Residue, then its C-alpha position, 0 to 999 in steps of 0.5 A: x629277413x631285411x631288404x637288400x640294400x645299396x652296399x650289397x647291390x654294389x657288391x653283387x654287381x662289382x663281384x660279377x664284373x671282377x669275375x668277368x675280367x678274370x675269366x677273360x684273362x684266364x690262363x694269363x697267370x703272369x699278370x694275375x697279380x696286376x689284375x687282382x691288385x687293380x680289382x681290389x683297389x677298385x673294390x676300395x671304393x666300398x669305403x663310401x659304404x663303410x660305417x663303424x659297427x657300434x658293437x665292435x670290440x676295442x681297438x687293442x682287443x681287436x689287434x690282439x685277436x688279429x695277432x692270434x688269428x695270424x698265428x692260426x693262419x700259420x698253423x693252417x699253412x703248416x698243416x696243409x704243407x704236410x698234406x700237399x707239397x703244393x702248399x709248402x712255403x717254397x711252393x707258395x713263393x713259386x706260385x707268387x712268382x707265377x702270378x707276376x710277383x717278382x719284387x719286394x715292393x709288390x709284396x709291400x703293396x699287397x700287404x699295405x693296400x691290397x689286403x686292406x681293400x680286400x677286407x673292406x670289400x669282403x667284411x664290411x660290405x659282404x659279411x656284415x651285410x649278409x649277417x644283418x640281412x639273415x641274422x645268422x653270422x655263419x652265413x656271412x662267414x661261409x659265403x664271404x669265405x667262398x666268394x673270397x677264394x673264388x678269385x683264385x679259381x683262375x690260377x688252376x690250383x685247387x689246393x690253393x683255393x681250398x687253403x684260401x677258403x679255410x683261411x678266409x673262414x678263420x678270418x671271417x670268424x675273427x671279424x664276426x667276433x671283433x667286427x673290425x677289419x683291423x683284426x683281419x688285416x693285422x692277421x694277414x700281415x702278421x702271418x705273411x711277415x712271420x712266414x717270411x722271417x721263419x723261412x727267410 
């Protein structure tokens, strides 16, 4: 096992600070989107630690895997929707409104800014560093999925937390294969856009 480095220390300290902020604001559901957006934009500072993995797949391959992963995320949502009404498309839209998402421009900011920052923070800082530290990809995948979903504990919707955990596992697997955040970013954008088209 390698020694813990600066990116991982940055992640640990910032992760604790982010959770303190969310904990203090627990129950203020209508401002959750603003809090989470701000937190992820701050997390975008992680870019100073970003280095392209020399073993990463080609860009077109990574995008193709991202498209396939996006379809897998939709399938997961459909399966969960059969299990619980809390995760039907209508319920998810209501949940978004509950967190302070009222306008299309907010969704646009989430897709183009927040998701990429989240992926940069979770994949190239946490998952990548844990994989290098322990030399076991599954540790990085499971831990990053768990910590990603932990940001949503404050919504008091356990089905949502579980759903996000499963989705993050799938995203983690796709990142472990391509080693590019474009894969996981494309996957989430594709999933959201397709859901909006199908249900729009």
